[in-house]
N, CA, C and O of each residue as an XYZ file, in Angstrom:
252
protein
N      23.401     -7.216    -30.353
C      24.144     -8.051    -31.284
C      23.355     -9.547    -31.693
O      23.124     -9.900    -32.849
N      23.065    -10.195    -30.655
C      22.179    -11.337    -31.048
C      20.924    -11.213    -31.763
O      20.551    -12.135    -32.489
N      19.978     -9.755    -31.569
C      19.042     -9.753    -32.483
C      19.627     -9.391    -34.175
O      19.024     -9.734    -35.191
N      20.554     -8.846    -34.149
C      21.392     -8.821    -35.729
C      21.534    -10.582    -36.472
O      21.147    -10.933    -37.587
N      22.142    -11.341    -35.517
C      22.003    -12.720    -35.914
C      20.761    -13.349    -36.024
O      20.677    -14.156    -36.950
N      19.764    -13.191    -35.315
C      18.484    -13.601    -35.467
C      17.549    -13.196    -36.410
O      16.605    -13.781    -36.942
N      17.981    -12.133    -36.503
C      17.376    -11.409    -37.931
C      17.803    -12.204    -39.388
O      17.130    -12.405    -40.399
N      19.089    -12.535    -39.084
C      20.156    -13.090    -40.343
C      19.375    -14.695    -40.190
O      19.363    -15.277    -41.274
N      18.966    -15.202    -39.458
C      18.433    -16.703    -39.299
C      16.873    -16.312    -39.887
O      16.316    -17.339    -40.272
N      16.482    -15.748    -39.965
C      14.837    -15.507    -40.408
C      15.562    -15.138    -41.641
O      15.564    -16.196    -42.272
N      16.121    -14.337    -42.287
C      16.621    -14.266    -43.186
C      16.533    -15.468    -44.141
O      15.560    -15.681    -44.864
N      17.563    -16.184    -44.084
C      17.554    -17.612    -44.252
C      16.463    -18.106    -44.418
O      16.196    -18.438    -45.573
N      15.452    -18.336    -43.362
C      14.678    -18.839    -43.644
C      13.476    -18.744    -44.641
O      12.631    -19.597    -44.915
N      13.694    -17.006    -45.275
C      12.391    -16.606    -46.174
C      13.282    -17.196    -47.561
O      12.699    -17.882    -48.401
N      14.765    -16.848    -47.699
C      15.597    -17.190    -48.932
C      15.531    -18.600    -49.107
O      15.437    -19.056    -50.247
N      15.580    -19.583    -47.793
C      14.943    -20.938    -48.242
C      13.660    -21.300    -48.996
O      13.393    -22.173    -49.821
N      13.227    -20.691    -48.636
C      11.314    -21.079    -49.047
C      11.381    -20.481    -50.459
O      10.762    -21.039    -51.365
N      11.903    -19.678    -50.627
C      12.248    -19.041    -52.392
C      12.834    -19.926    -53.089
O      12.354    -20.338    -54.144
N      14.363    -20.493    -52.415
C      14.633    -21.308    -53.695
C      14.183    -22.479    -53.621
O      14.200    -23.226    -54.600
N      13.734    -22.818    -52.516
C      13.102    -24.329    -52.610
C      11.874    -24.546    -53.653
O      11.570    -25.604    -54.205
N      11.298    -23.389    -53.773
C      10.367    -23.480    -54.807
C      10.836    -23.566    -56.751
O      10.442    -24.123    -57.775
N      11.802    -22.696    -56.336
C      12.754    -22.882    -57.863
C      13.477    -24.116    -57.851
O      14.145    -24.334    -58.862
N      13.500    -24.980    -56.933
C      14.318    -26.137    -56.790
C      13.129    -27.052    -57.004
O      13.425    -28.092    -57.591
N      11.887    -26.918    -56.677
C      11.019    -28.036    -56.716
C      10.289    -27.675    -58.407
O       9.522    -28.529    -58.850
N      10.492    -26.762    -59.029
C      10.413    -26.326    -60.553
C      11.380    -27.314    -61.046
O      10.764    -28.211    -61.622
N      12.559    -27.497    -61.051
C      13.524    -27.852    -62.023
C      13.339    -29.819    -61.515
O      13.799    -30.773    -62.143
N      12.697    -29.846    -60.492
C      12.663    -31.084    -59.824
C      11.502    -31.978    -60.698
O      11.492    -33.117    -61.164
N      10.626    -30.957    -60.671
C       9.464    -31.481    -61.128
C       9.424    -31.458    -62.703
O       8.418    -31.992    -63.170
N      10.187    -31.020    -63.478
C      10.397    -30.717    -64.995
C      10.790    -32.579    -65.486
O      11.259    -33.524    -64.851
N      10.288    -32.400    -66.961
C      10.498    -33.539    -67.772
C      11.783    -33.684    -68.229
O      12.225    -34.823    -68.383
N      12.434    -32.758    -68.462
C      13.922    -33.072    -69.142
C      14.857    -33.725    -67.633
O      14.742    -33.267    -66.497
N      15.598    -34.682    -67.976
C      16.924    -35.437    -67.323
C      17.431    -34.368    -66.594
O      17.239    -34.369    -65.378
N      18.145    -33.304    -67.198
C      18.966    -32.706    -66.810
C      18.274    -31.414    -65.935
O      18.792    -30.693    -65.084
N      17.327    -31.416    -66.317
C      16.655    -29.989    -65.124
C      16.731    -30.821    -64.165
O      17.447    -30.279    -63.325
N      16.274    -32.252    -63.639
C      16.043    -32.968    -62.389
C      17.361    -33.232    -61.905
O      17.538    -33.744    -60.800
N      18.329    -32.900    -62.698
C      19.953    -33.578    -62.167
C      20.273    -31.958    -61.356
O      20.717    -31.815    -60.216
N      19.941    -30.990    -62.216
C      20.260    -29.609    -62.024
C      19.397    -29.337    -60.518
O      19.974    -28.821    -59.561
N      18.343    -29.644    -60.475
C      17.569    -29.449    -59.306
C      18.156    -30.385    -58.090
O      18.192    -29.775    -57.022
N      18.516    -31.434    -58.046
C      19.228    -32.435    -57.436
C      20.437    -31.694    -56.606
O      20.537    -31.627    -55.381
N      21.052    -31.322    -57.287
C      22.735    -30.538    -57.273
C      22.278    -29.998    -56.674
O      22.507    -30.243    -55.490
N      21.145    -28.686    -57.031
C      20.813    -27.124    -56.158
C      20.093    -27.413    -54.682
O      20.134    -26.851    -53.587
N      19.421    -28.565    -55.216
C      18.847    -29.048    -53.424
C      20.225    -29.253    -52.493
O      20.510    -28.482    -51.577
N      21.064    -30.453    -52.885
C      22.502    -30.796    -52.054
C      23.492    -29.841    -51.609
O      24.238    -29.814    -50.631
N      23.239    -28.809    -52.908
C      24.207    -27.407    -52.436
C      23.828    -26.766    -51.522
O      24.520    -26.468    -50.548
N      22.193    -26.332    -51.776
C      21.800    -25.596    -51.007
C      21.517    -26.228    -49.133
O      21.634    -25.597    -48.082
N      21.202    -27.394    -49.326
C      21.011    -28.413    -47.891
C      22.697    -28.133    -46.990
O      22.765    -28.210    -45.763
N      23.992    -27.799    -47.922
C      25.001    -27.864    -47.474
C      25.644    -26.633    -47.013
O      26.496    -26.536    -46.129
N      25.217    -25.866    -47.601
C      25.131    -23.915    -47.279
C      24.674    -23.974    -46.205
O      25.314    -23.568    -45.234
N      23.414    -24.507    -46.091
C      22.546    -24.181    -45.030
C      23.061    -24.579    -44.007
O      23.069    -23.755    -43.092
N      23.621    -25.805    -43.752
C      24.068    -25.972    -42.491
C      25.212    -25.565    -41.777
O      25.243    -25.181    -40.608
N      26.324    -25.697    -42.713
C      27.272    -24.516    -42.473
C      27.053    -23.265    -42.067
O      27.595    -22.850    -41.042
N      26.290    -22.546    -42.759
C      25.830    -21.275    -42.157
C      24.846    -21.075    -41.061
O      24.758    -20.054    -40.380
N      23.997    -22.312    -40.936
C      23.389    -22.025    -39.768
C      23.865    -22.255    -38.499
O      23.318    -21.779    -37.504
N      25.244    -23.235    -38.443
C      25.945    -23.517    -37.707
C      26.855    -22.661    -36.931
O      27.175    -22.703    -35.743
N      27.274    -21.691    -38.116
C      28.193    -20.090    -37.654
C      27.230    -19.665    -37.225
O      27.219    -19.931    -36.023
N      25.964    -18.886    -37.639
C      25.493    -18.484    -36.674
C      25.080    -19.017    -35.647
O      25.274    -18.237    -34.715
N      24.505    -20.139    -35.238
C      24.302    -20.504    -34.097
C      25.790    -20.468    -32.673
O      25.787    -20.392    -31.445
N      26.733    -20.560    -33.611
C      28.022    -20.261    -32.665
C      28.220    -18.948    -32.039
O      28.443    -18.570    -30.889
N      28.014    -18.195    -33.549
C      27.963    -16.703    -32.661
C      27.058    -16.640    -32.029
O      27.319    -15.629    -31.376
N      25.839    -17.072    -31.599
C      25.081    -16.367    -30.812
C      24.981    -17.139    -29.359
O      24.397    -16.651    -28.391
N      25.485    -18.116    -29.357
C      26.176    -18.959    -28.216
C      27.202    -18.178    -27.569
O      27.134    -17.948    -26.361
N      28.348    -17.665    -28.439
C      29.321    -16.815    -27.538
C      29.386    -15.660    -27.688
O      30.435    -15.150    -28.079
N      28.285    -14.930    -27.419
C      27.646    -13.563    -26.848
C      26.816    -13.457    -26.026
O      26.422    -12.342    -25.687
């Protein structure tokens, strides 16, 4: 079962890379609205990753 959680962690890394490139494009845009959306998306991504990775690590340790 640990293999499943490790694969989920690997999937999170791949998804994070793809999402971060999209967020970086928003942050480089000339529009203030795009930059604000990019900053908000970055904060949201960091928060979701924190809780998701913490949950997965707790599941790996408990098994």
